[in-house]
N, CA, C and O atoms as a CHARMM CRD file, in Angstrom:
* protein
*
  284
    1    1 MET  N    -36.37300  54.77400  35.64100 PROA 1      0.00000
    2    1 MET  CA   -35.42400  54.61700  34.41300 PROA 1      0.00000
    3    1 MET  C    -36.80900  54.65200  33.52500 PROA 1      0.00000
    4    1 MET  O    -37.07700  55.70300  32.94300 PROA 1      0.00000
    5    2 VAL  N    -37.58400  53.66500  33.42400 PROA 2      0.00000
    6    2 VAL  CA   -38.63100  53.56100  32.13400 PROA 2      0.00000
    7    2 VAL  C    -39.56800  54.58100  32.09000 PROA 2      0.00000
    8    2 VAL  O    -40.41300  54.70700  31.20400 PROA 2      0.00000
    9    3 ASN  N    -39.39700  55.41700  33.18700 PROA 3      0.00000
   10    3 ASN  CA   -40.14900  56.52900  32.66000 PROA 3      0.00000
   11    3 ASN  C    -38.99600  57.44000  31.39100 PROA 3      0.00000
   12    3 ASN  O    -39.40300  57.96500  30.35500 PROA 3      0.00000
   13    4 LYS  N    -38.05900  57.41800  31.69700 PROA 4      0.00000
   14    4 LYS  CA   -36.87800  58.60400  30.68500 PROA 4      0.00000
   15    4 LYS  C    -36.79100  58.00000  29.62500 PROA 4      0.00000
   16    4 LYS  O    -36.89800  58.73500  28.64300 PROA 4      0.00000
   17    5 LEU  N    -36.52600  56.18900  29.27000 PROA 5      0.00000
   18    5 LEU  CA   -36.47200  55.55600  28.46400 PROA 5      0.00000
   19    5 LEU  C    -37.94800  55.94400  27.24400 PROA 5      0.00000
   20    5 LEU  O    -38.00900  55.91000  26.01400 PROA 5      0.00000
   21    6 THR  N    -39.09400  56.33700  28.44600 PROA 6      0.00000
   22    6 THR  CA   -39.85900  56.26700  27.47500 PROA 6      0.00000
   23    6 THR  C    -40.47300  57.35100  27.01200 PROA 6      0.00000
   24    6 THR  O    -41.40500  57.31100  26.20800 PROA 6      0.00000
   25    7 ILE  N    -39.94000  58.47400  27.54100 PROA 7      0.00000
   26    7 ILE  CA   -39.63100  60.01700  27.22600 PROA 7      0.00000
   27    7 ILE  C    -38.86400  60.05700  25.78600 PROA 7      0.00000
   28    7 ILE  O    -39.30600  60.66700  24.81200 PROA 7      0.00000
   29    8 TRP  N    -37.68800  59.33800  25.80000 PROA 8      0.00000
   30    8 TRP  CA   -37.06400  59.65000  25.13700 PROA 8      0.00000
   31    8 TRP  C    -37.28600  58.83900  23.73600 PROA 8      0.00000
   32    8 TRP  O    -36.79700  59.31200  22.71000 PROA 8      0.00000
   33    9 SER  N    -37.84300  57.91800  23.70500 PROA 9      0.00000
   34    9 SER  CA   -38.54100  57.29900  22.82100 PROA 9      0.00000
   35    9 SER  C    -38.84400  57.93700  21.28100 PROA 9      0.00000
   36    9 SER  O    -38.69300  57.83900  20.06300 PROA 9      0.00000
   37   10 TYR  N    -39.43800  58.71800  22.49300 PROA 10     0.00000
   38   10 TYR  CA   -40.69400  60.07900  22.10000 PROA 10     0.00000
   39   10 TYR  C    -39.83500  61.04700  20.49100 PROA 10     0.00000
   40   10 TYR  O    -40.44900  61.68200  19.63300 PROA 10     0.00000
   41   11 LEU  N    -38.55300  60.85900  20.55900 PROA 11     0.00000
   42   11 LEU  CA   -37.77700  61.86900  20.05700 PROA 11     0.00000
   43   11 LEU  C    -37.55800  60.82600  18.74000 PROA 11     0.00000
   44   11 LEU  O    -37.21100  61.51100  17.77800 PROA 11     0.00000
   45   12 GLU  N    -37.62700  59.72900  18.46700 PROA 12     0.00000
   46   12 GLU  CA   -37.33100  58.38000  17.13700 PROA 12     0.00000
   47   12 GLU  C    -38.18700  59.40800  15.53700 PROA 12     0.00000
   48   12 GLU  O    -37.86000  59.56500  14.36100 PROA 12     0.00000
   49   13 PRO  N    -38.71500  59.61900  15.92700 PROA 13     0.00000
   50   13 PRO  CA   -39.83900  59.97500  14.54600 PROA 13     0.00000
   51   13 PRO  C    -38.44400  62.14300  14.09200 PROA 13     0.00000
   52   13 PRO  O    -38.46000  62.82200  13.06500 PROA 13     0.00000
   53   14 PHE  N    -37.64600  62.35900  15.33200 PROA 14     0.00000
   54   14 PHE  CA   -37.05000  63.93500  14.82600 PROA 14     0.00000
   55   14 PHE  C    -35.87400  63.01100  13.99900 PROA 14     0.00000
   56   14 PHE  O    -35.40300  63.33800  12.90900 PROA 14     0.00000
   57   15 LEU  N    -35.63900  62.22700  14.48600 PROA 15     0.00000
   58   15 LEU  CA   -33.99600  61.87000  14.26400 PROA 15     0.00000
   59   15 LEU  C    -33.63200  61.45900  12.68700 PROA 15     0.00000
   60   15 LEU  O    -32.58200  60.90400  12.36300 PROA 15     0.00000
   61   16 TYR  N    -34.62800  61.81000  11.83200 PROA 16     0.00000
   62   16 TYR  CA   -34.62600  60.99600  10.15600 PROA 16     0.00000
   63   16 TYR  C    -35.20200  62.40200   9.50900 PROA 16     0.00000
   64   16 TYR  O    -35.37500  62.31300   8.29300 PROA 16     0.00000
   65   17 THR  N    -35.54500  63.72600  10.10600 PROA 17     0.00000
   66   17 THR  CA   -35.96700  65.14100   9.34300 PROA 17     0.00000
   67   17 THR  C    -35.91400  65.91600  10.28200 PROA 17     0.00000
   68   17 THR  O    -36.63100  65.84600  11.28000 PROA 17     0.00000
   69   18 ARG  N    -34.65500  67.13100   9.97100 PROA 18     0.00000
   70   18 ARG  CA   -35.21700  68.22300  10.27900 PROA 18     0.00000
   71   18 ARG  C    -35.95700  69.25700  10.25900 PROA 18     0.00000
   72   18 ARG  O    -35.81800  70.36600  10.77700 PROA 18     0.00000
   73   19 ASP  N    -36.71400  68.83600   9.65700 PROA 19     0.00000
   74   19 ASP  CA   -38.72300  69.64400   9.23700 PROA 19     0.00000
   75   19 ASP  C    -39.33100  69.32700  10.53900 PROA 19     0.00000
   76   19 ASP  O    -39.11900  68.46700  11.39400 PROA 19     0.00000
   77   20 PHE  N    -40.18900  70.34500  10.40200 PROA 20     0.00000
   78   20 PHE  CA   -41.45200  70.31000  11.61600 PROA 20     0.00000
   79   20 PHE  C    -42.19900  69.09700  11.42600 PROA 20     0.00000
   80   20 PHE  O    -41.90800  68.63100  10.32500 PROA 20     0.00000
   81   21 LEU  N    -42.86600  68.53500  11.91100 PROA 21     0.00000
   82   21 LEU  CA   -43.53200  67.58000  12.13700 PROA 21     0.00000
   83   21 LEU  C    -44.49300  67.63600  13.00000 PROA 21     0.00000
   84   21 LEU  O    -44.45000  67.91800  14.19800 PROA 21     0.00000
   85   22 HSD  N    -45.84800  67.19800  11.96200 PROA 22     0.00000
   86   22 HSD  CA   -47.48600  67.52100  12.83800 PROA 22     0.00000
   87   22 HSD  C    -47.63600  66.37600  13.85900 PROA 22     0.00000
   88   22 HSD  O    -47.24900  65.20800  13.88900 PROA 22     0.00000
   89   23 LEU  N    -48.36300  67.17900  14.69900 PROA 23     0.00000
   90   23 LEU  CA   -48.48400  66.23100  15.99200 PROA 23     0.00000
   91   23 LEU  C    -49.32000  64.59000  15.21800 PROA 23     0.00000
   92   23 LEU  O    -48.63800  63.60000  15.48100 PROA 23     0.00000
   93   24 SER  N    -49.74800  64.48400  14.93800 PROA 24     0.00000
   94   24 SER  CA   -50.59900  63.03300  13.76500 PROA 24     0.00000
   95   24 SER  C    -49.29000  62.19800  13.64700 PROA 24     0.00000
   96   24 SER  O    -49.03100  61.16000  14.25600 PROA 24     0.00000
   97   25 ASP  N    -48.43700  62.92600  12.65200 PROA 25     0.00000
   98   25 ASP  CA   -47.56600  61.99500  11.88900 PROA 25     0.00000
   99   25 ASP  C    -46.79500  61.52500  13.09300 PROA 25     0.00000
  100   25 ASP  O    -46.22500  60.44100  12.96800 PROA 25     0.00000
  101   26 ILE  N    -46.65700  62.31200  14.50800 PROA 26     0.00000
  102   26 ILE  CA   -45.54200  61.71700  15.26100 PROA 26     0.00000
  103   26 ILE  C    -46.24000  60.38300  16.18500 PROA 26     0.00000
  104   26 ILE  O    -45.65900  59.40500  16.65500 PROA 26     0.00000
  105   27 SER  N    -47.13200  60.61100  16.22100 PROA 27     0.00000
  106   27 SER  CA   -48.41200  59.72800  17.14800 PROA 27     0.00000
  107   27 SER  C    -48.65900  58.61400  15.99000 PROA 27     0.00000
  108   27 SER  O    -49.36100  57.67200  16.35700 PROA 27     0.00000
  109   28 ARG  N    -48.12700  58.56800  14.46600 PROA 28     0.00000
  110   28 ARG  CA   -48.64200  57.86600  13.49700 PROA 28     0.00000
  111   28 ARG  C    -47.02800  56.70800  13.50000 PROA 28     0.00000
  112   28 ARG  O    -47.12500  55.48100  13.51400 PROA 28     0.00000
  113   29 LYS  N    -46.20400  57.16200  13.49100 PROA 29     0.00000
  114   29 LYS  CA   -44.73900  57.09600  13.26100 PROA 29     0.00000
  115   29 LYS  C    -44.38100  56.16300  14.51000 PROA 29     0.00000
  116   29 LYS  O    -43.95600  55.02900  14.28900 PROA 29     0.00000
  117   30 ILE  N    -44.62800  56.84600  16.44400 PROA 30     0.00000
  118   30 ILE  CA   -44.71500  55.98400  16.98300 PROA 30     0.00000
  119   30 ILE  C    -45.43900  54.88600  17.18400 PROA 30     0.00000
  120   30 ILE  O    -44.86000  53.85300  17.51900 PROA 30     0.00000
  121   31 GLY  N    -46.69600  54.90900  17.03100 PROA 31     0.00000
  122   31 GLY  CA   -47.88900  53.90800  17.33200 PROA 31     0.00000
  123   31 GLY  C    -48.83200  54.02200  18.29600 PROA 31     0.00000
  124   31 GLY  O    -49.67900  53.17300  18.57700 PROA 31     0.00000
  125   32 LYS  N    -48.62900  55.40200  18.95000 PROA 32     0.00000
  126   32 LYS  CA   -49.36600  55.35200  20.18000 PROA 32     0.00000
  127   32 LYS  C    -50.16900  56.61900  20.11500 PROA 32     0.00000
  128   32 LYS  O    -50.12200  57.57600  19.34300 PROA 32     0.00000
  129   33 ASN  N    -51.12900  56.26600  21.44200 PROA 33     0.00000
  130   33 ASN  CA   -52.10500  57.62300  21.24700 PROA 33     0.00000
  131   33 ASN  C    -52.05700  59.47100  20.94900 PROA 33     0.00000
  132   33 ASN  O    -51.28700  60.40000  21.19400 PROA 33     0.00000
  133   34 HSD  N    -53.02700  59.32200  20.46200 PROA 34     0.00000
  134   34 HSD  CA   -52.74700  61.12600  20.29800 PROA 34     0.00000
  135   34 HSD  C    -52.41700  61.97600  21.58800 PROA 34     0.00000
  136   34 HSD  O    -51.47700  62.64300  22.02100 PROA 34     0.00000
  137   35 THR  N    -53.82500  61.55800  22.01400 PROA 35     0.00000
  138   35 THR  CA   -53.54500  62.53000  23.59300 PROA 35     0.00000
  139   35 THR  C    -51.92600  62.09700  24.27700 PROA 35     0.00000
  140   35 THR  O    -51.08600  62.91300  24.65900 PROA 35     0.00000
  141   36 VAL  N    -51.80900  60.76000  24.29400 PROA 36     0.00000
  142   36 VAL  CA   -50.49700  60.96900  25.09000 PROA 36     0.00000
  143   36 VAL  C    -49.19500  61.38500  24.77500 PROA 36     0.00000
  144   36 VAL  O    -48.32500  61.74600  25.56700 PROA 36     0.00000
  145   37 VAL  N    -49.10900  61.27500  23.09400 PROA 37     0.00000
  146   37 VAL  CA   -48.15200  62.13400  22.61400 PROA 37     0.00000
  147   37 VAL  C    -48.25300  63.65800  22.72800 PROA 37     0.00000
  148   37 VAL  O    -47.23900  64.18300  23.18800 PROA 37     0.00000
  149   38 ARG  N    -48.95200  64.22900  22.50600 PROA 38     0.00000
  150   38 ARG  CA   -49.05800  65.66100  22.76700 PROA 38     0.00000
  151   38 ARG  C    -48.65400  65.68000  24.44500 PROA 38     0.00000
  152   38 ARG  O    -48.35700  66.85400  24.66500 PROA 38     0.00000
  153   39 LEU  N    -48.50700  64.85900  25.78400 PROA 39     0.00000
  154   39 LEU  CA   -48.57700  65.27900  27.09400 PROA 39     0.00000
  155   39 LEU  C    -47.15300  64.96900  26.90000 PROA 39     0.00000
  156   39 LEU  O    -46.70500  65.15500  28.03100 PROA 39     0.00000
  157   40 TYR  N    -45.84000  64.48900  25.91000 PROA 40     0.00000
  158   40 TYR  CA   -44.78800  64.08800  25.98700 PROA 40     0.00000
  159   40 TYR  C    -43.95700  65.22000  24.83800 PROA 40     0.00000
  160   40 TYR  O    -42.75200  65.43000  24.69800 PROA 40     0.00000
  161   41 MET  N    -44.78800  65.63400  24.33800 PROA 41     0.00000
  162   41 MET  CA   -44.20600  66.83000  23.59700 PROA 41     0.00000
  163   41 MET  C    -44.37100  68.29200  24.28300 PROA 41     0.00000
  164   41 MET  O    -43.92300  69.39300  23.96300 PROA 41     0.00000
  165   42 LYS  N    -45.08500  67.91800  25.21300 PROA 42     0.00000
  166   42 LYS  CA   -45.44600  69.37200  26.19800 PROA 42     0.00000
  167   42 LYS  C    -43.62600  69.03400  26.86300 PROA 42     0.00000
  168   42 LYS  O    -42.68700  69.79600  26.63100 PROA 42     0.00000
  169   43 ILE  N    -43.51500  67.72900  27.69300 PROA 43     0.00000
  170   43 ILE  CA   -43.01800  67.74000  28.46900 PROA 43     0.00000
  171   43 ILE  C    -41.22700  67.95200  27.99400 PROA 43     0.00000
  172   43 ILE  O    -40.26000  68.06800  28.74800 PROA 43     0.00000
  173   44 LEU  N    -41.26100  67.94700  26.75200 PROA 44     0.00000
  174   44 LEU  CA   -39.71700  67.77800  26.08300 PROA 44     0.00000
  175   44 LEU  C    -39.83300  69.35500  25.71400 PROA 44     0.00000
  176   44 LEU  O    -38.79600  69.98800  25.91500 PROA 44     0.00000
  177   45 GLU  N    -40.65100  69.89400  25.33600 PROA 45     0.00000
  178   45 GLU  CA   -40.71400  71.29100  24.88800 PROA 45     0.00000
  179   45 GLU  C    -40.39700  71.77600  26.27300 PROA 45     0.00000
  180   45 GLU  O    -39.40100  72.49700  26.32600 PROA 45     0.00000
  181   46 LYS  N    -40.86700  71.60000  27.13000 PROA 46     0.00000
  182   46 LYS  CA   -40.50200  72.29800  28.89700 PROA 46     0.00000
  183   46 LYS  C    -38.80700  72.56400  29.10500 PROA 46     0.00000
  184   46 LYS  O    -38.11700  73.53700  29.40900 PROA 46     0.00000
  185   47 TYR  N    -38.48000  70.72400  28.66400 PROA 47     0.00000
  186   47 TYR  CA   -37.17900  70.92100  29.17400 PROA 47     0.00000
  187   47 TYR  C    -36.26500  71.59700  28.16600 PROA 47     0.00000
  188   47 TYR  O    -35.11500  71.88500  28.49600 PROA 47     0.00000
  189   48 GLY  N    -36.90500  71.96200  26.49300 PROA 48     0.00000
  190   48 GLY  CA   -36.12000  72.92300  25.22200 PROA 48     0.00000
  191   48 GLY  C    -35.43200  71.80300  24.86500 PROA 48     0.00000
  192   48 GLY  O    -34.31900  71.73900  25.38800 PROA 48     0.00000
  193   49 ILE  N    -35.71200  70.93300  24.17600 PROA 49     0.00000
  194   49 ILE  CA   -35.59100  70.06100  23.49400 PROA 49     0.00000
  195   49 ILE  C    -36.20200  69.92900  22.23200 PROA 49     0.00000
  196   49 ILE  O    -35.61800  69.25300  21.38400 PROA 49     0.00000
  197   50 LEU  N    -37.67800  70.65700  21.86600 PROA 50     0.00000
  198   50 LEU  CA   -38.26300  71.02600  21.06300 PROA 50     0.00000
  199   50 LEU  C    -38.83300  72.15400  20.52300 PROA 50     0.00000
  200   50 LEU  O    -39.37700  72.80900  21.41200 PROA 50     0.00000
  201   51 ASP  N    -38.93000  72.62500  19.49000 PROA 51     0.00000
  202   51 ASP  CA   -39.39600  74.01800  19.33400 PROA 51     0.00000
  203   51 ASP  C    -40.79800  73.37200  18.64900 PROA 51     0.00000
  204   51 ASP  O    -40.97000  72.33100  18.01600 PROA 51     0.00000
  205   52 LYS  N    -41.94300  74.70300  19.15300 PROA 52     0.00000
  206   52 LYS  CA   -42.73100  74.55300  18.90300 PROA 52     0.00000
  207   52 LYS  C    -43.89700  75.53200  17.79200 PROA 52     0.00000
  208   52 LYS  O    -43.94600  76.75700  17.90800 PROA 52     0.00000
  209   53 LYS  N    -44.46800  75.04200  17.11400 PROA 53     0.00000
  210   53 LYS  CA   -45.22200  75.89400  15.65800 PROA 53     0.00000
  211   53 LYS  C    -46.42700  75.75300  15.66900 PROA 53     0.00000
  212   53 LYS  O    -46.95600  74.64500  15.75700 PROA 53     0.00000
  213   54 ILE  N    -47.08500  76.88000  15.57800 PROA 54     0.00000
  214   54 ILE  CA   -48.67800  76.37200  15.18100 PROA 54     0.00000
  215   54 ILE  C    -48.96200  77.54200  14.14600 PROA 54     0.00000
  216   54 ILE  O    -48.80600  78.76300  14.09800 PROA 54     0.00000
  217   55 VAL  N    -49.54300  76.36700  13.21600 PROA 55     0.00000
  218   55 VAL  CA   -49.88700  77.13900  11.61900 PROA 55     0.00000
  219   55 VAL  C    -51.29700  76.64400  11.50400 PROA 55     0.00000
  220   55 VAL  O    -51.63800  75.50400  11.19100 PROA 55     0.00000
  221   56 GLY  N    -52.16700  77.78600  11.83900 PROA 56     0.00000
  222   56 GLY  CA   -53.59300  77.53000  11.97800 PROA 56     0.00000
  223   56 GLY  C    -54.28000  76.72100  13.27600 PROA 56     0.00000
  224   56 GLY  O    -54.44500  77.11800  14.42900 PROA 56     0.00000
  225   57 ARG  N    -54.57700  75.58800  12.72700 PROA 57     0.00000
  226   57 ARG  CA   -55.36200  74.85600  14.16400 PROA 57     0.00000
  227   57 ARG  C    -54.01300  73.60000  13.68000 PROA 57     0.00000
  228   57 ARG  O    -54.26600  72.73000  14.51300 PROA 57     0.00000
  229   58 MET  N    -53.05300  73.16300  13.03000 PROA 58     0.00000
  230   58 MET  CA   -52.31000  72.15100  13.58300 PROA 58     0.00000
  231   58 MET  C    -51.17000  72.74400  14.04200 PROA 58     0.00000
  232   58 MET  O    -50.63900  73.80100  13.70200 PROA 58     0.00000
  233   59 THR  N    -50.68700  71.47200  15.31800 PROA 59     0.00000
  234   59 THR  CA   -49.40800  71.96300  16.34300 PROA 59     0.00000
  235   59 THR  C    -48.49400  71.37600  15.53400 PROA 59     0.00000
  236   59 THR  O    -48.79300  70.26700  15.09100 PROA 59     0.00000
  237   60 MET  N    -47.48000  71.83800  15.24100 PROA 60     0.00000
  238   60 MET  CA   -45.72000  71.21600  14.43300 PROA 60     0.00000
  239   60 MET  C    -45.04300  71.76200  15.37900 PROA 60     0.00000
  240   60 MET  O    -44.99600  72.90900  15.82200 PROA 60     0.00000
  241   61 TYR  N    -44.18600  70.16700  15.79900 PROA 61     0.00000
  242   61 TYR  CA   -43.00500  70.22900  16.64300 PROA 61     0.00000
  243   61 TYR  C    -41.73800  69.81100  15.74200 PROA 61     0.00000
  244   61 TYR  O    -41.82600  68.99300  14.82600 PROA 61     0.00000
  245   62 LYS  N    -40.37200  70.56700  16.16300 PROA 62     0.00000
  246   62 LYS  CA   -38.83000  70.28400  15.44400 PROA 62     0.00000
  247   62 LYS  C    -38.24300  70.58900  16.27100 PROA 62     0.00000
  248   62 LYS  O    -38.46600  71.60500  16.92900 PROA 62     0.00000
  249   63 ILE  N    -36.75700  69.29400  16.59200 PROA 63     0.00000
  250   63 ILE  CA   -36.24000  68.98500  17.15300 PROA 63     0.00000
  251   63 ILE  C    -35.44300  70.59100  17.21100 PROA 63     0.00000
  252   63 ILE  O    -35.63900  71.46600  16.36700 PROA 63     0.00000
  253   64 LYS  N    -34.60100  70.71300  18.30200 PROA 64     0.00000
  254   64 LYS  CA   -33.54800  71.82900  18.43900 PROA 64     0.00000
  255   64 LYS  C    -32.22800  70.46200  19.16400 PROA 64     0.00000
  256   64 LYS  O    -32.24900  69.36800  19.72900 PROA 64     0.00000
  257   65 ILE  N    -31.06800  71.64600  18.56600 PROA 65     0.00000
  258   65 ILE  CA   -29.85700  70.76900  19.15300 PROA 65     0.00000
  259   65 ILE  C    -29.71500  71.51300  20.21600 PROA 65     0.00000
  260   65 ILE  O    -29.57100  72.73400  20.15800 PROA 65     0.00000
  261   66 SER  N    -29.74200  70.85000  21.26700 PROA 66     0.00000
  262   66 SER  CA   -29.30500  71.06300  22.82600 PROA 66     0.00000
  263   66 SER  C    -28.77800  70.51900  23.56100 PROA 66     0.00000
  264   66 SER  O    -29.30000  69.43100  23.80300 PROA 66     0.00000
  265   67 PRO  N    -27.68100  70.79400  24.25200 PROA 67     0.00000
  266   67 PRO  CA   -27.06200  70.21900  25.22300 PROA 67     0.00000
  267   67 PRO  C    -27.64500  68.69900  26.11000 PROA 67     0.00000
  268   67 PRO  O    -26.97200  67.76700  26.54900 PROA 67     0.00000
  269   68 LEU  N    -28.81400  68.87300  26.13400 PROA 68     0.00000
  270   68 LEU  CA   -28.98800  67.51300  26.95600 PROA 68     0.00000
  271   68 LEU  C    -29.53400  66.29800  25.57700 PROA 68     0.00000
  272   68 LEU  O    -29.93300  65.13900  25.69100 PROA 68     0.00000
  273   69 LEU  N    -29.40800  66.85600  24.76600 PROA 69     0.00000
  274   69 LEU  CA   -30.29100  66.27400  23.82200 PROA 69     0.00000
  275   69 LEU  C    -28.84700  64.97600  23.35700 PROA 69     0.00000
  276   69 LEU  O    -28.85300  63.74500  23.33300 PROA 69     0.00000
  277   70 ILE  N    -27.45900  66.29200  22.96500 PROA 70     0.00000
  278   70 ILE  CA   -26.45900  65.65400  23.17500 PROA 70     0.00000
  279   70 ILE  C    -25.77000  64.70100  23.87300 PROA 70     0.00000
  280   70 ILE  O    -25.12500  63.73600  23.46300 PROA 70     0.00000
  281   71 ASP  N    -26.00700  65.12800  25.07900 PROA 71     0.00000
  282   71 ASP  CA   -25.71900  63.96000  26.57300 PROA 71     0.00000
  283   71 ASP  C    -26.58000  62.17100  26.28800 PROA 71     0.00000
  284   71 ASP  O    -26.49300  61.29900  27.15200 PROA 71     0.00000
């Protein structure tokens, strides 16, 4: 149960914007380490909740409208 709450807490920065967010911006807003945030972003991308876009060396993420997210 704790693990599910932790994963969903990483979506908080996406609730206030529809734009792509850089990995460092997400980690700064959450207050977690960059490598830990990257791990959870990969998990959320695997579940189909996030879209990933690579611009040069920057990895950007954006939330998708998903049935998993609505539930």
